[in-house]
Structure formats: structure tokens, C-alpha cells
C-alpha positions as CSV (number, residue, x, y, z in Angstrom):
1,X,-27.4,22.2,-11.1
2,X,-26.0,20.3,-8.3
3,X,-22.7,21.6,-6.8
4,X,-21.4,18.2,-6.0
5,X,-18.0,19.4,-5.2
6,X,-19.1,21.6,-2.1
7,X,-21.5,18.8,-1.3
8,X,-18.4,16.1,-1.1
9,X,-16.5,18.6,0.9
10,X,-19.3,19.1,3.4
11,X,-19.5,15.1,3.6
12,X,-15.6,15.1,4.0
13,X,-16.1,17.5,7.1
14,X,-18.7,15.2,8.5
15,X,-16.5,12.4,8.3
16,X,-13.8,14.0,9.8
17,X,-15.9,15.0,12.7
18,X,-17.1,11.4,13.1
19,X,-13.2,10.2,13.4
20,X,-12.7,12.7,16.1
21,X,-15.7,11.5,18.0
22,X,-14.4,7.8,17.5
23,X,-10.8,8.7,18.2
24,X,-9.3,5.4,19.6
25,X,-8.6,2.2,18.0
26,X,-11.1,0.2,20.4
27,X,-14.0,2.8,19.5
28,X,-13.4,2.5,15.7
29,X,-13.1,-1.2,15.4
30,X,-16.0,-2.2,17.4
31,X,-18.0,-4.5,15.6
32,X,-21.8,-3.2,15.1
33,X,-23.4,-5.4,12.4
34,X,-22.7,-6.7,9.0
35,X,-22.7,-4.7,5.8
36,X,-24.7,-5.6,2.8
37,X,-21.3,-6.2,1.0
38,X,-20.8,-9.5,3.4
39,X,-18.2,-7.6,5.6
40,X,-18.2,-6.8,9.2
41,X,-19.4,-3.3,9.9
42,X,-17.2,-1.6,12.4
43,X,-18.2,1.5,14.2
44,X,-16.2,3.8,12.2
45,X,-17.6,2.5,9.1
46,X,-21.2,2.9,10.2
47,X,-20.6,6.2,11.9
48,X,-18.9,7.6,8.5
49,X,-21.5,6.4,6.3
50,X,-24.2,7.7,8.4
51,X,-22.5,11.2,8.4
52,X,-22.4,11.2,4.6
53,X,-25.8,9.8,3.8
54,X,-27.4,12.2,6.2
55,X,-25.4,15.1,4.2
56,X,-26.6,13.9,0.9
57,X,-30.2,13.5,2.0
58,X,-30.4,17.0,3.5
59,X,-29.4,18.4,0.2
60,X,-32.8,17.3,-1.2
61,X,-31.5,15.6,-4.0
62,X,-33.4,12.4,-5.7
63,X,-30.6,9.9,-6.1
64,X,-30.2,6.2,-5.9
65,X,-27.4,5.0,-3.4
66,X,-24.8,2.1,-3.8
67,X,-22.9,2.1,-0.4
68,X,-20.5,-0.1,1.3
69,X,-22.7,-1.0,4.4
70,X,-26.3,0.0,3.4
71,X,-26.1,-1.7,0.1
72,X,-28.5,-0.4,-2.6
73,X,-31.3,2.2,-1.7
74,X,-33.4,3.0,-4.8
75,X,-34.1,6.8,-5.9
76,X,-37.8,8.0,-5.2
77,X,-38.1,8.8,-9.0
78,X,-36.9,7.9,-12.3
79,X,-34.0,9.5,-14.1
80,X,-32.3,10.1,-10.7
81,X,-28.4,9.9,-10.5
82,X,-26.6,7.2,-8.6
83,X,-24.3,8.0,-5.8
84,X,-21.6,5.3,-5.2
85,X,-20.0,5.8,-1.7
86,X,-17.3,4.4,0.2
87,X,-17.0,6.3,3.3
88,X,-13.5,4.7,4.5
89,X,-11.6,3.3,1.9
90,X,-8.6,1.7,3.9
91,X,-10.8,1.2,7.0
92,X,-7.9,-1.0,8.6
93,X,-5.7,1.9,8.4
94,X,-8.2,4.1,9.8
95,X,-9.0,1.8,12.6
96,X,-5.5,1.6,13.6
97,X,-4.8,5.3,13.1
98,X,-2.4,5.1,10.2
99,X,-2.9,8.2,8.1
100,X,-3.8,6.6,4.9
101,X,-7.3,6.4,4.1
102,X,-9.9,8.0,2.1
103,X,-13.6,9.0,1.4
104,X,-14.7,8.0,-2.0
105,X,-17.8,9.4,-3.7
106,X,-18.8,8.8,-7.4
107,X,-21.8,10.5,-9.2
108,X,-23.3,8.6,-12.1
109,X,-26.0,9.2,-14.7
110,X,-26.2,5.5,-15.6
111,X,-26.1,2.0,-14.3
112,X,-22.2,1.4,-15.0
113,X,-18.9,2.5,-14.2
114,X,-18.6,4.0,-17.6
115,X,-21.3,6.3,-16.6
116,X,-19.7,8.1,-13.8
117,X,-19.6,11.7,-14.3
118,X,-17.9,13.0,-11.4
119,X,-15.3,11.6,-8.8
120,X,-14.3,12.9,-5.5
121,X,-11.5,11.0,-3.4
122,X,-10.2,12.9,-0.1
123,X,-6.9,11.5,1.7
124,X,-7.6,12.2,5.5
125,X,-3.7,11.5,6.1
126,X,-2.4,14.0,3.5
127,X,-5.3,16.0,3.1
128,X,-5.2,15.8,-0.8
129,X,-8.3,16.1,-2.5
130,X,-8.8,14.2,-5.8
131,X,-11.4,15.1,-8.1
132,X,-12.4,14.2,-11.7
133,X,-15.1,15.2,-14.0
134,X,-16.1,13.3,-17.1
135,X,-14.7,14.7,-20.1
136,X,-12.9,17.6,-18.1
137,X,-9.9,16.1,-16.7
138,X,-8.8,15.3,-13.2
139,X,-7.7,17.7,-10.3
140,X,-5.4,17.5,-7.3
141,X,-6.3,20.3,-4.5
142,X,-8.1,22.2,-7.5
143,X,-5.2,22.4,-10.0
144,X,-5.2,20.5,-13.3
145,X,-3.6,17.0,-12.9
146,X,-1.3,17.4,-15.9
147,X,2.2,16.7,-14.6
148,X,4.4,13.8,-14.7
149,X,2.9,10.5,-16.2
150,X,3.7,6.8,-14.7
151,X,6.5,5.0,-16.5
152,X,5.7,2.3,-19.0
153,X,8.6,0.5,-17.3
154,X,7.4,-0.2,-13.6
155,X,9.7,1.2,-11.1
156,X,6.9,1.4,-8.4
157,X,4.1,-1.2,-8.5
158,X,1.2,-0.6,-5.9
159,X,-0.4,-3.8,-4.5
160,X,-3.7,-3.6,-2.9
161,X,-6.1,-6.1,-1.0
162,X,-2.9,-7.9,0.3
163,X,-3.5,-10.9,2.4
164,X,0.0,-12.3,3.1
165,X,-1.0,-15.6,1.1
166,X,-1.8,-13.5,-1.8
167,X,1.2,-11.6,-1.9
168,X,3.3,-14.8,-1.7
169,X,1.4,-16.5,-4.5
170,X,1.5,-13.4,-7.1
171,X,4.7,-11.5,-6.3
172,X,7.2,-14.0,-8.1
173,X,4.9,-13.8,-11.3
174,X,5.5,-10.0,-11.0
175,X,9.2,-9.8,-10.6
176,X,9.6,-9.5,-14.6
177,X,7.3,-6.6,-14.8
178,X,8.0,-4.5,-11.6
179,X,11.3,-3.4,-9.8
180,X,9.6,-2.6,-6.6
181,X,6.4,-2.9,-4.6
182,X,4.5,-0.7,-2.4
183,X,1.5,-2.0,-0.3
184,X,-0.3,1.1,1.2
185,X,-3.7,0.0,2.2
186,X,-6.2,2.1,0.1
187,X,-7.3,1.1,-3.5
188,X,-8.7,4.4,-4.2
189,X,-5.7,6.3,-3.2
190,X,-3.1,4.2,-4.9
191,X,-5.1,4.7,-8.2
192,X,-5.0,8.4,-7.4
193,X,-1.3,8.3,-7.0
194,X,-1.1,6.5,-10.4
195,X,-3.0,9.4,-12.0
196,X,0.0,11.6,-10.5
197,X,2.6,9.4,-11.8
198,X,3.7,8.8,-8.0
199,X,3.5,4.9,-8.7
200,X,3.7,3.4,-12.0
201,X,1.0,0.8,-11.9
202,X,-1.7,-0.6,-9.4
203,X,-2.9,-4.2,-8.9
204,X,-5.7,-5.2,-6.6
205,X,-5.0,-9.0,-5.7
206,X,-8.4,-9.5,-4.4
207,X,-11.6,-8.8,-6.1
208,X,-12.9,-5.3,-5.7
209,X,-16.3,-4.0,-6.1
210,X,-17.9,-0.8,-7.6
211,X,-17.7,1.1,-4.2
212,X,-14.0,0.7,-4.1
213,X,-13.2,2.1,-7.4
214,X,-15.9,4.2,-8.8
215,X,-14.6,7.7,-8.1
216,X,-11.0,6.8,-8.4
217,X,-11.2,4.9,-11.6
218,X,-12.6,8.2,-13.3
219,X,-9.5,10.0,-11.9
220,X,-7.4,7.6,-13.7
221,X,-9.3,7.6,-17.0
222,X,-9.4,11.4,-17.2
223,X,-5.8,11.4,-17.0
224,X,-5.7,9.1,-20.1
225,X,-4.4,6.2,-18.2
226,X,-5.4,2.6,-18.6
227,X,-7.5,0.7,-15.8
228,X,-9.1,-2.7,-16.4
229,X,-11.0,-5.4,-14.8
230,X,-9.5,-8.6,-15.6
231,X,-12.3,-10.9,-14.3
232,X,-15.3,-8.5,-15.5
233,X,-13.8,-6.7,-18.4
234,X,-14.6,-4.2,-20.0
235,X,-14.6,-1.9,-17.1
236,X,-16.9,0.7,-18.5
237,X,-19.7,-2.0,-18.5
238,X,-19.2,-3.2,-14.9
239,X,-22.5,-2.6,-13.2
240,X,-22.6,0.0,-10.1
241,X,-23.6,-2.7,-7.5
242,X,-22.1,-4.8,-4.7
243,X,-22.4,-8.1,-6.5
244,X,-20.1,-7.8,-9.2
245,X,-16.6,-8.3,-8.3
246,X,-12.9,-8.2,-10.2
247,X,-9.4,-7.7,-9.6
248,X,-8.1,-4.4,-10.7
249,X,-5.1,-3.6,-13.0
250,X,-4.0,0.2,-13.8
251,X,-1.1,1.3,-15.7
252,X,0.2,4.0,-18.2
253,X,-1.1,1.8,-21.2
254,X,-3.6,-1.0,-22.0
255,X,-0.7,-3.1,-23.3
256,X,0.9,-2.8,-19.8
257,X,-2.4,-3.8,-18.2
258,X,-2.7,-6.6,-20.1
259,X,0.7,-7.9,-19.2
260,X,-0.4,-7.2,-15.5
261,X,-3.4,-9.1,-15.9
262,X,-1.6,-12.2,-17.3
263,X,0.8,-12.0,-14.6
264,X,-2.2,-12.4,-12.1
265,X,-3.3,-15.6,-13.7
């Protein structure tokens, strides 16, 4: 049996070494190509992805890969697992030295988000490690994540994918639902904070891909919280690829998710 937690921790250390090698903003944000997802590939994105993929390949596992920059790489044989990788979630923060970005790795035994069996999210700013295993709950730094739930009355709403014009467009519609906003810069981490009850809801104002949420959505669902894709529902049927995109809403209950989705329009 593969020890995915140990493998993810080794990959985390590899990414940390990459961050140390590319220590300045100029080094990290140099554009080195274009990713399969359509965005520019910067040096830190490429270096972090290379480090993780090399670590996974060295483990001798047969797996299909879905990754931010490389796109889809098929497995060698049938019946292999799928690894969904975002080496730097919150890359703008990482490039500018803001300590709020994460490594996100998910492992699935099928082709959809509902098939994710293990999720790993590591916050390089706080050093917090979020994990979830299907049917076995979610953990923070190895301890069961069973504390305070988010409120059904939204005091803190975390917004992600927040271009200025999107915030200006959507914020007025959110006034009846949320008292305060937080805009922090990593969708994976905001979803993990929801699972811990630190924020009460999460909305991504721009369409996200499977690599952005594959690991964190399992943390949310293993806590018994609601998460949905307003543009591609249901979430559990969404494919693990870079082609399908949707905004994301997550909260304490499906009803609250539906109200947030309606507010987004």
C-alpha cells in the first residue's frame, strides 16, 4: 500500500527547497512558458511542479497526472490512480513573498472529484498541514479536525479569484448574506479554513479547475460541510481535468451554498 502522506510530505520538502533556491520576486515571477491550463508559467510554478513530479516518479508508482502546468499525463497501465496537482496554489502571493500559498495534492481512484480518496494541502506560510481520507475524516497537523463548525449566519465570507471588477460586480449582491469579507489569495487554503470554522463560507468569483480544489474539497466534504460548483453541478461528477471550469461555493449547509450561488447570478 502506498503511503501517500509520507510521499506528500517529501514533495512538500522538495517544493520548500525550490522556494529557497528562487528566493526573490524577480527570480520567482520570470515567465518561462505557458501552462496547459492556459496561464503563463512562471519560474516558481515550473520549478515547484518539476520537484513534485520527480518525487512522485521516483516512488515507482503508476499514476495518471493532472497538473497545473503539464496538463494531463496518462498512466502506463490500466487501473492506475490519478494524481491531481497544484504545486503552488496562491502563486501571486508566493511570487511577491506573501506567506499565504499552498501545495495541493489529491489522489483519486476514478475520473471525477467524487473519486478523490486522499487530499493533502500544505500552507507554506503557517506550516499547517491539512489532510483528508475518504470516509475517514479530515485532519489538521495530524489531529482530527472536529472542532468549531462555520456559522450558518455568515460573519466571514472568504472570496477568491478576486479581480477588482469581479469584486465590484458581486459584492453588492452579497451584502444581505455576509457581514464581512476576507480576500486572502488561495482557494485551497480558504476551503481548509472553512473546514476549521475559521471562515463561514467561501466563494470563488472566477471559474476554478479541478487542480484548484481537488484536495481541499475532500477536506470540506469529510467535515460534513457543503461545497458545490454553480456552473457545473454536481461537484462529485466534475471531471479531473483542466477543461471543465466553474465557480465554487462552500458553506455550512447546501441551502446556504444555494443562496450564495444565487447571489453570484
